[in-house]
N, C-alpha and C positions, 0 to 999 in steps of 0.2 A: 645810423644804428639806433635801435630802440631796445629797451629792456622791459621785462615784465616779471611779476612775482605774484604769489598767491595772496589773496586778501579776503578778510572776513566780511568786507562790505561790498562784495560782488553782487551783481544783479540776481534776481530770483532764478533766472534760467541757469546762470553759472553756479549758484548754490545747489541747484538740483544735480548739476553735473559733477559737483565735488564728491558725490556719492557718500555723504554722511561723514565728512571730515577725515580725520587721520586714522580711523579704524581702531582707536585705542592705543596706538603705538606712541609711546613717550619719545619726545625729541631728545636723543642722547648726544647730539653733536658736541655740546660744550664739555661733556664728561669724557667721551671716548677720545677726544683730542688730547686729553691730559694723561691717558693711560701710559704708565711707564715713567711719569714724572714724580718727584718727591712730594710727599704730603705728610703733614703732622696731624691731620684730622681723621685718618683712617682708623677703623676698629682694630684692636689688638687682641691677641689670644695667647694664653700660656701654652696651648697645645698647637704650636706653630711649626714643629719640626716634622715636615713631611717631605719625602723624596721629590726633588724637582720634576723628574720624568712623570711621576704620578700626578702632580698638580697640573703639568702641561696637558696630559691626557684628559684629566678631568675638565679643565677649561675648554679644551677642544670639543669634548662631548657635550658640555653645557651649551656652547655656541651652536653646534650642529642641531641639537634638539630644539633650541629656541627658533632656529631658522625653519626647521621642518614644521613647527607648530604655528608660528606667527610671522614667518617671512624673514628675509635677510636683514632687515633693519632691527629686528628683535635681538640679533646676536650681540650688538654693542652693549645694551643695558645688562644683558645676562653676564657678559664678561666683566663689566664693572662690578657687579655683585660678587663675583668670585674673587676679584682682586682686593676687595674691601675686607676680606676675612682677617688677614693679618699681614705683617710686613714681609714674611717669608713668601706667602702666596703672591703678594704684590710684586716681589722681585722677579717672579716668573714672567710677569708682563713685559720684561725687557728681553725676553728670549726671541731672537730673530727666527729660530726654527718654528716657534709657536705661530708667529705672524705669517710666516711663509705657508705653513699648513692651512691656517685659517683663510688666507687670501685665495689659495688654490681651491679649497673646499667650498667657500661661500661665494667668492666673486669670480671664480673660474679664470684666474690670472696666473700664468706660469712664468711670466717675466715681469719684474718690477720696472716701472718707469721713474720711480723716485729713489732717493738715496738708500732707504731701508725698507724692509718688508712691512714694518709697523706703519711707516708713513704711507705706504701703498694702501694698506688696509683702511686707514683713516680717510684717505682721499676717496677711495671707492665708497665707503660708507656715506660720507658727506655728499658725494655726487648723486648717489641713489636717493638720498633725502631731497636733493634739489629736483630730481625727476618727480618725486611724489608730490611735492608742494609747489610745483611750477615756478621754481626760482631759475630763471632762464634769460639769456641774452640772445636777441634775434639780430642777424646781420644779413642783408642782401649781399651777395658776392658779385663783384663788378670786374669785368675784364675789358681790355681794349681790343676792339675788332678792327682788323685791317680793312681799308677801303676796297681791297681786292677780294675780300672774302665773299663767297656767294651767300645768298640769303639763307640757304639751309644750314650754313655753318653756325648760325645763331639759334638754331632750334635744338633744344636739349632732348635727349632720348633716355639716358640712364645715368645713375650715380653710383659711386663706391666710396667707402670711408676706410681710413687706416688710422693709426695712432697719431700721425702727423699731417695727413693730407686728406682732402676730398677731391674726387675726380668726377668730371662730367663729360659724357660722350655725346657727340652730336651727329646729326643726320649725314653730314658730309664725311664722316669717318674720323674727324679730329677728336682729341681728348684734351681738355683743359684742366690743369691742376692748381689747387689753392692750398696755401699754408694755413692750417687750422689755428695756429697761435696768432698770426697776424691778419688772417683772412685775406691776404693779398694773392693775386694771380701770379704764379711763379713760372709756369711754362705752358706751352701748347705743343702737343704731339700730333704730327700729321703723318698718316700712313703712306707707304710707297704706293704710287698710283698705278693701276692697271685697268684693262678694259672692264667696263661695267656690264653686268647682266641684269638689267632692270634699274629703274630710277633710284631705288633706295638700297641697292646692293652694298654700298659702302657704309650704311648706317651702323653705328656702334651698337652691338647687341649685348655687351657685357664687359666689365672691367674687373681686374684683380689687382689689388694693391697689397704688396707685402714688402716691408722694409723699403729700400730705395728702388725696388723694381716695380714697373707698371706693365701689366699684360692686358691687352684689349683685343676684342674680336669683332668682326663685322658680319652682316647678314650673309655675305657671299662666302663665309667660312675662313677668310684670312685671319690669322692670329699674329699680332705684332708684340714685340717686347722692347721696352726702353728703360733706361735708368733716369731717375728724376734729375740727377746732376748732369747727365749728358743726354738730353731728350731727343736724340735722333733715333727713331724706332727702326728696328729691323724686322723683317717678316720671318717668323719662326715656323709658320705653317701656311702652305698655299691651299686655299679653299677650292673645292671641286663641287660646285652647285649641281651640276648635272648628275653626278653619282651619289651625292650625299644629301641634297636638298638645301634648304635655307637654314643657317645657324640662328635659330630664333632666340636663344638665350645662352649666356656664357658666364661661368663663375669659377671659383677655385679657392685654394688656400696655399699654405706653404708647401704642401705635398702633392696636390693634384690640381689640374685644370679639367673642367667638365663642360662640354658643349651639348646642348639639346637641339636636335635638328628635326625638321619636318619637310617632307617632300618625297622621300624615297623609303619604301617599306623596309623594316628590319634594321635601320641605321639611325635610330633615335638618339643614342648616346655615343659620344666620343669622349674618351678619357685619356689624358696625357699625364705622364710623370713630369711634374713641374721642374724637377732637378735636372733631368736629362733632356727635357722637351720632346720626349719620344711618345708617339701615339701608342698606347698599350691596349686599348679596347675599342671596338666598334660593334654596336648591336642594340637590340631592344626595339619593341614595337609600340611603345607608349603613344607616339604621335602618328601612327599609321592612319587612323581615321581623319587626321587633320592635314593630310598631305596637300590637298588643293589650297587650303588656307595658307599653308606655309609658302607655296609658290607665289600666292597673291601678295605676300609681304614685300616681295622684291619690287613690285610696281605700284602698290597703293598701301596707305597706312590703315590697316584693318585692326580689329581687336587682337590682343595678344594671344598667341597660339599656345604657348607653354612657358613654364618657368622652372629653373633648377637652382638649388642651393646646396651648400655643403655644411654638414653639422660638425661638431667637435669630436666625433667618434668615427671618423673615416667613413661616413655614410653620406649618401646623396638623397635629397628629397626633391622630387620632380612632380609636376602636375600639368594637366591640360584642363580644358573646361569640363571634363567629365570625371577624371580620376586623379588621385594622389598616390604616388608610389615611393617607397623607400628602398634603396639598393646599396649593396656593399661595395665600396671603392677598392678595398684590398682584394676582394674576390669578384672581379668585374663580371657583371652579368647575373650575380646572385641577388634575387629580389627578396628583401626581408619582410615586406608587407605592402599591401595596397588596398585601397578602398575606392569604390565608385559611388559618387554622390548623386542621388536621385534628382535633386534640384539643380545640379550643376555647380561648378566651382568658379569663383571669381579669380582668374589667373593672377592678376596683379596684386592680390591680397596675400599670396603665399610667401612666408618668410621663415627663416630658421635662426635660432640663437642657442648655441651650445647644444643641448640634447632635446630641445623643444622646437615644435613648429606651429605656425599660425596658419589657419585656413578659414576663409569666409565663403559661405555658399550663396546662391542667388536669392535666397529668402532673407539674407541679412544676418544670419546666425554665424557668429565667429567662434571658433574653437581653438584652444591651445592644447596640444597633445605631446606626449612623449614620442620621440622619433622612432625608436626601435619597436615599441609595443603598441603604439597608437592609443595608449591610455590617456583619457581626457583629464587635463589639469583644471581647466575652467571653460566656461562658455558665457558669451554675452551677445546682445543684439546691437546692431549699429543703426544709426539714423542717417537720413539723407538719401536723395535720389542721384542718379547719374553715375559718373565714374567712381570706382572704389579702389583705393590703394592701401596696402597694409605693410607694416614693418614692425620689428620688435627687437628688444635687447633682453638681457637676463631677467629683468623684472617688470618691464612695461611694454605695452603694445600701443602703437600709434596708427590710427586709421583715418584716411582722408575720405570724406563722403559729403556730398551736398555742399562742397566748397569750404568745409571746415575740417581741421585736424583735431581729433579728440584722443585723449590718453586714457588707457586702462591699466590698472594694477593686475598683472596676470597671476599673481599669487592668490588673489581673492576673486578675480573676475569683476572688479569694482571700477566703475567709471569715475575718473578723478577730475578732469577738467578739459577744456578745449584751449588750444593755442590761440591767442588773440589775433595773430596775423593771418589774414586771408590771402592766399597766393594765386588765386584765379584758377585757370584750367591746369591742374597738376598733371604731370606726366610720370614722375617717379618719386618715391619716398623711401629713405633708408635711415637706419638707426644703428648706433653702437652704444657702448656703456657710458659715453660722455656727450654725444651729439645726436641730433636729428637733422637730416638734410632733405630738401625737396627741390624739384625743378618744375617749372611751369612754362607752357608755351607762350604765355603773354607777360609774365613778370620775372622770368629768368630763374636764377639759382638762389636758394635761401638756406641759411644755416642757423640752427638753434643750439646754443651752447649751454649745457647744464653742468659743466665741469666745475668742481669746487675750486675756489681761488683762495 
């Protein structure tokens, strides 16, 4: 295991990639971690009797305004300034309701993983700082392969992250799970075997991790469900390649599973209610022009046909090499917006975080946009030839190109740094609010942990 952190003595190339330092954002980690603790050095005021709900509302608005103007990391120093006014105002900093509202509004977290909402906010703030300044620990993930495993069982195809696990899907249809806290391999899920239609029909096309449940799908359309604690998967849906085409990508959330198919006209999207596992919608023509390429995926590893992701607002974002489309998952079949890119889209670059999506075109221009309106948040150019992979979380985008993974601040469109570890021929790249994970055909699975400790 190796660790890396930001340094002012970096090479000239890395200094150029730091994008001008911290953008004027003062590091408030040492201060915000003490919010709510006693202090005898704070300013006092005789005009201190203000209703607590008013002060809470004021503090919330100050933090939101700072975030809108200077980014999420600016909320911490703004809150510290409010709480320094007087002891009464400082007492409001111990309100759990305040920290719950701020964590939801600024960090998009509806469920705390720590003992209090205040601790959750501080953890999110410090972790976001680690993302910005490259305070990160890199770990290759190791698993024991059985001598009876075929060669393609060691070839990664896709990744997924949850709060506690990272999962990697393989060409033989198996899924391996790793514990994020220990980085140990905890289980291997192997699907129920049936006749194959094409050499790669069992290849995993997507994984959904939610709580203890793992849902994964293969190119032939089979969807399997397993519990991490009892990893014997059951088939929840039988694929029908002849009538649906190949399931080229699969994703979901706590409410929906979504499959993107290519091969049969008018059946691009399949949507399931994840609670009942019932198929509730089939339709859409997004992949109709790519039908032949969809069939070819079953017998040869060609370029990605399409990708689908789910945003935080019950909307799906899907793309092919030509178009990006946003559709409503509650009103299946309702297209909320779409755009055709004249220069074409790099399919493996498209990702979603909360209400934003990332897309990179074939000229190397990356754009971060609002999901429902397509309004552009930032734009930047990428470097490097060859395969391009993209992923993002609430504040940062990571792009693999030319053998290197680089990080951008999507609130400013600013290039921050490159990850020092080169992972070879990358196949997939994913990110959440604490980790980045990548898999490679020649160096295996890699995890970068930015989480505050």
